[in-house]
N, CA, C and O atoms as CSV, one atom per row, in Angstrom:
chain,resi,resn,atom,element,x,y,z
A,1,MET,N,N,-226.803,-116.717,198.542
A,1,MET,CA,C,-227.159,-115.780,199.617
A,1,MET,C,C,-227.840,-114.574,198.847
A,1,MET,O,O,-227.565,-114.208,197.705
A,2,THR,N,N,-228.632,-114.118,199.566
A,2,THR,CA,C,-229.442,-113.246,199.189
A,2,THR,C,C,-229.169,-111.701,199.790
A,2,THR,O,O,-229.103,-111.516,201.006
A,3,GLU,N,N,-229.050,-110.852,199.034
A,3,GLU,CA,C,-228.694,-109.345,199.654
A,3,GLU,C,C,-230.082,-108.605,199.762
A,3,GLU,O,O,-231.057,-108.599,199.009
A,4,HIS,N,N,-229.803,-107.932,201.069
A,4,HIS,CA,C,-231.181,-107.244,201.299
A,4,HIS,C,C,-230.801,-105.721,201.124
A,4,HIS,O,O,-229.797,-105.315,201.709
A,5,THR,N,N,-231.466,-104.949,200.434
A,5,THR,CA,C,-231.136,-103.562,199.994
A,5,THR,C,C,-231.966,-102.564,200.783
A,5,THR,O,O,-233.075,-102.234,200.364
A,6,GLU,N,N,-231.561,-102.164,201.700
A,6,GLU,CA,C,-232.376,-101.001,202.678
A,6,GLU,C,C,-232.980,-99.795,201.549
A,6,GLU,O,O,-232.247,-99.423,200.633
A,7,LYS,N,N,-234.083,-99.353,201.680
A,7,LYS,CA,C,-234.249,-98.547,200.987
A,7,LYS,C,C,-234.237,-96.920,201.566
A,7,LYS,O,O,-234.937,-96.685,202.550
A,8,ASP,N,N,-233.606,-96.036,201.079
A,8,ASP,CA,C,-233.319,-94.786,201.901
A,8,ASP,C,C,-234.273,-93.589,201.283
A,8,ASP,O,O,-234.526,-93.595,200.078
A,9,VAL,N,N,-234.715,-92.716,202.021
A,9,VAL,CA,C,-235.570,-91.655,201.730
A,9,VAL,C,C,-234.943,-90.488,201.477
A,9,VAL,O,O,-234.052,-90.163,202.262
A,10,LEU,N,N,-235.234,-89.674,200.433
A,10,LEU,CA,C,-234.780,-88.379,199.951
A,10,LEU,C,C,-235.463,-87.372,200.894
A,10,LEU,O,O,-236.683,-87.475,201.027
A,11,MET,N,N,-234.907,-86.558,201.459
A,11,MET,CA,C,-235.439,-85.292,202.255
A,11,MET,C,C,-234.774,-84.005,201.805
A,11,MET,O,O,-233.577,-83.889,201.546
A,12,LYS,N,N,-235.722,-83.024,201.740
A,12,LYS,CA,C,-235.107,-81.665,201.330
A,12,LYS,C,C,-235.829,-80.546,202.322
A,12,LYS,O,O,-236.988,-80.658,202.722
A,13,CYS,N,N,-235.087,-79.630,202.593
A,13,CYS,CA,C,-235.376,-78.662,203.358
A,13,CYS,C,C,-236.387,-77.516,202.707
A,13,CYS,O,O,-236.107,-77.085,201.589
A,14,THR,N,N,-237.350,-77.110,203.278
A,14,THR,CA,C,-238.242,-76.136,202.590
A,14,THR,C,C,-238.033,-74.607,202.824
A,14,THR,O,O,-238.687,-73.639,202.436
A,15,LYS,N,N,-236.779,-74.719,203.672
A,15,LYS,CA,C,-236.327,-73.054,203.622
A,15,LYS,C,C,-234.860,-72.963,202.932
A,15,LYS,O,O,-234.646,-72.057,202.126
A,16,CYS,N,N,-233.990,-73.778,203.209
A,16,CYS,CA,C,-232.630,-73.624,202.754
A,16,CYS,C,C,-232.386,-74.545,201.642
A,16,CYS,O,O,-231.267,-74.536,201.129
A,17,SER,N,N,-232.999,-75.083,201.346
A,17,SER,CA,C,-233.025,-76.437,200.317
A,17,SER,C,C,-231.983,-77.422,200.333
A,17,SER,O,O,-231.689,-78.036,199.307
A,18,TYR,N,N,-231.300,-77.651,201.630
A,18,TYR,CA,C,-230.324,-78.679,202.005
A,18,TYR,C,C,-231.083,-79.914,201.783
A,18,TYR,O,O,-232.309,-79.978,201.877
A,19,GLU,N,N,-230.195,-81.040,201.442
A,19,GLU,CA,C,-230.814,-82.051,200.946
A,19,GLU,C,C,-230.220,-83.130,201.862
A,19,GLU,O,O,-229.091,-82.951,202.320
A,20,GLU,N,N,-230.932,-84.270,202.164
A,20,GLU,CA,C,-229.989,-85.373,203.095
A,20,GLU,C,C,-230.859,-86.625,202.186
A,20,GLU,O,O,-232.054,-86.917,202.194
A,21,GLU,N,N,-229.785,-87.158,201.478
A,21,GLU,CA,C,-230.242,-88.169,200.645
A,21,GLU,C,C,-230.119,-89.449,201.039
A,21,GLU,O,O,-230.341,-90.261,200.141
A,22,GLU,N,N,-229.809,-89.938,202.201
A,22,GLU,CA,C,-229.813,-91.364,202.518
A,22,GLU,C,C,-230.429,-91.393,204.152
A,22,GLU,O,O,-229.878,-91.951,205.101
A,23,VAL,N,N,-231.363,-90.841,204.175
A,23,VAL,CA,C,-232.271,-91.276,205.436
A,23,VAL,C,C,-232.895,-92.792,205.579
A,23,VAL,O,O,-233.784,-93.102,204.786
A,24,PRO,N,N,-232.556,-93.538,206.346
A,24,PRO,CA,C,-232.973,-94.978,206.230
A,24,PRO,C,C,-234.550,-95.039,206.333
A,24,PRO,O,O,-235.172,-94.454,207.219
A,25,ARG,N,N,-235.028,-95.660,205.528
A,25,ARG,CA,C,-236.699,-95.863,205.565
A,25,ARG,C,C,-237.114,-96.261,206.994
A,25,ARG,O,O,-237.972,-95.611,207.590
A,26,TRP,N,N,-236.386,-97.538,207.651
A,26,TRP,CA,C,-236.814,-97.902,209.018
A,26,TRP,C,C,-236.870,-96.844,210.051
A,26,TRP,O,O,-237.740,-96.846,210.922
A,27,LEU,N,N,-235.843,-95.835,209.950
A,27,LEU,CA,C,-235.822,-94.951,211.033
A,27,LEU,C,C,-237.108,-94.082,210.637
A,27,LEU,O,O,-237.937,-94.105,211.546
A,28,ILE,N,N,-237.425,-93.468,209.744
A,28,ILE,CA,C,-238.496,-92.655,209.682
A,28,ILE,C,C,-239.752,-93.439,209.957
A,28,ILE,O,O,-240.685,-92.914,210.564
A,29,ASP,N,N,-239.802,-94.726,209.511
A,29,ASP,CA,C,-240.986,-95.573,209.659
A,29,ASP,C,C,-241.140,-95.784,211.061
A,29,ASP,O,O,-242.290,-96.088,211.380
A,30,GLU,N,N,-240.441,-95.721,211.844
A,30,GLU,CA,C,-240.356,-95.617,213.658
A,30,GLU,C,C,-240.753,-94.314,214.070
A,30,GLU,O,O,-241.624,-94.286,214.940
A,31,LEU,N,N,-240.347,-93.302,213.678
A,31,LEU,CA,C,-240.742,-91.993,213.821
A,31,LEU,C,C,-242.353,-91.753,213.629
A,31,LEU,O,O,-243.022,-91.103,214.432
A,32,PHE,N,N,-242.829,-92.316,212.554
A,32,PHE,CA,C,-243.959,-92.034,211.718
A,32,PHE,C,C,-244.702,-93.144,211.601
A,32,PHE,O,O,-245.166,-93.266,210.468
A,33,PRO,N,N,-245.006,-94.053,212.399
A,33,PRO,CA,C,-245.620,-95.106,212.119
A,33,PRO,C,C,-247.030,-94.988,211.497
A,33,PRO,O,O,-247.780,-94.145,211.989
A,34,ASN,N,N,-247.506,-95.810,210.376
A,34,ASN,CA,C,-248.811,-95.803,209.797
A,34,ASN,C,C,-249.050,-94.568,209.176
A,34,ASN,O,O,-250.199,-94.251,208.870
A,35,GLU,N,N,-247.888,-93.682,208.909
A,35,GLU,CA,C,-248.095,-92.468,208.122
A,35,GLU,C,C,-247.666,-92.543,206.701
A,35,GLU,O,O,-246.536,-93.012,206.560
A,36,PRO,N,N,-248.174,-92.259,205.807
A,36,PRO,CA,C,-247.959,-92.205,204.197
A,36,PRO,C,C,-246.482,-91.436,203.885
A,36,PRO,O,O,-246.274,-90.435,204.570
A,37,GLU,N,N,-245.604,-91.762,203.061
A,37,GLU,CA,C,-244.555,-91.154,202.870
A,37,GLU,C,C,-244.356,-89.937,202.639
A,37,GLU,O,O,-243.291,-89.385,202.915
A,38,GLU,N,N,-245.506,-89.259,202.018
A,38,GLU,CA,C,-245.468,-87.947,201.806
A,38,GLU,C,C,-245.603,-87.058,203.127
A,38,GLU,O,O,-245.174,-85.905,203.080
A,39,ASN,N,N,-246.163,-87.527,204.269
A,39,ASN,CA,C,-246.155,-86.903,205.507
A,39,ASN,C,C,-245.188,-87.051,206.242
A,39,ASN,O,O,-245.270,-86.687,207.415
A,40,TYR,N,N,-244.085,-87.595,205.766
A,40,TYR,CA,C,-242.762,-87.526,206.601
A,40,TYR,C,C,-242.080,-86.236,206.843
A,40,TYR,O,O,-241.774,-85.519,205.890
A,41,MET,N,N,-241.840,-85.918,207.996
A,41,MET,CA,C,-241.210,-84.710,207.892
A,41,MET,C,C,-239.926,-84.798,209.133
A,41,MET,O,O,-239.983,-85.551,210.105
A,42,MET,N,N,-238.880,-83.922,208.858
A,42,MET,CA,C,-237.574,-83.739,209.943
A,42,MET,C,C,-237.400,-82.430,210.008
A,42,MET,O,O,-237.989,-81.603,209.312
A,43,HIS,N,N,-236.389,-82.157,211.050
A,43,HIS,CA,C,-235.862,-80.762,211.111
A,43,HIS,C,C,-234.581,-80.991,210.332
A,43,HIS,O,O,-233.930,-82.024,210.183
A,44,CYS,N,N,-234.379,-79.710,209.854
A,44,CYS,CA,C,-232.896,-79.710,208.707
A,44,CYS,C,C,-231.926,-79.469,209.869
A,44,CYS,O,O,-232.170,-78.826,210.890
A,45,PRO,N,N,-230.569,-80.210,209.483
A,45,PRO,CA,C,-229.447,-80.069,210.301
A,45,PRO,C,C,-228.864,-78.675,210.095
A,45,PRO,O,O,-228.216,-78.114,210.979
A,46,GLU,N,N,-229.101,-78.155,208.954
A,46,GLU,CA,C,-228.565,-76.652,208.628
A,46,GLU,C,C,-229.243,-75.749,209.357
A,46,GLU,O,O,-228.650,-75.299,210.338
A,47,CYS,N,N,-230.439,-75.330,209.111
A,47,CYS,CA,C,-231.219,-74.251,209.532
A,47,CYS,C,C,-232.189,-74.529,210.498
A,47,CYS,O,O,-232.849,-73.600,210.964
A,48,ASP,N,N,-232.393,-75.860,210.919
A,48,ASP,CA,C,-233.562,-76.296,211.920
A,48,ASP,C,C,-235.099,-76.049,211.365
A,48,ASP,O,O,-236.042,-76.239,212.133
A,49,HIS,N,N,-235.309,-75.634,210.048
A,49,HIS,CA,C,-236.421,-75.497,209.477
A,49,HIS,C,C,-237.148,-77.000,209.159
A,49,HIS,O,O,-236.632,-77.993,209.673
A,50,LYS,N,N,-238.114,-77.123,208.475
A,50,LYS,CA,C,-238.912,-78.226,207.984
A,50,LYS,C,C,-238.529,-79.064,206.897
A,50,LYS,O,O,-238.777,-78.674,205.757
A,51,MET,N,N,-237.764,-80.536,207.143
A,51,MET,CA,C,-237.629,-81.061,205.675
A,51,MET,C,C,-238.603,-82.080,205.529
A,51,MET,O,O,-239.024,-82.796,206.438
A,52,ILE,N,N,-239.003,-82.112,204.104
A,52,ILE,CA,C,-240.207,-82.913,203.950
A,52,ILE,C,C,-239.199,-83.970,202.807
A,52,ILE,O,O,-238.010,-83.770,202.557
A,53,VAL,N,N,-240.026,-85.062,202.257
A,53,VAL,CA,C,-239.739,-85.739,201.363
A,53,VAL,C,C,-239.575,-85.237,199.785
A,53,VAL,O,O,-240.512,-84.753,199.150
A,54,LYS,N,N,-238.387,-85.409,199.314
A,54,LYS,CA,C,-238.234,-84.707,198.080
A,54,LYS,C,C,-239.009,-85.608,196.977
A,54,LYS,O,O,-239.007,-86.839,196.938
A,55,LYS,N,N,-239.590,-84.832,196.198
A,55,LYS,CA,C,-240.500,-85.489,194.843
A,55,LYS,C,C,-239.206,-85.631,193.666
A,55,LYS,O,O,-238.541,-84.681,193.254
A,56,ILE,N,N,-239.093,-86.671,193.369
A,56,ILE,CA,C,-238.307,-87.077,192.233
A,56,ILE,C,C,-238.807,-86.870,191.035
A,56,ILE,O,O,-238.170,-87.201,190.035
């Protein structure tokens, strides 16, 4: 039996620095079809500002 490992995306708020570490890749792909990962964006649950992909 093979295991499928879902990739998560790390997001960070540009204002308050809140980090969301386990945003499922499939969810972001549905919100931003055909967009490169560096263009992904969400609203911060802490301050409602822009969250972007965290560079590791």
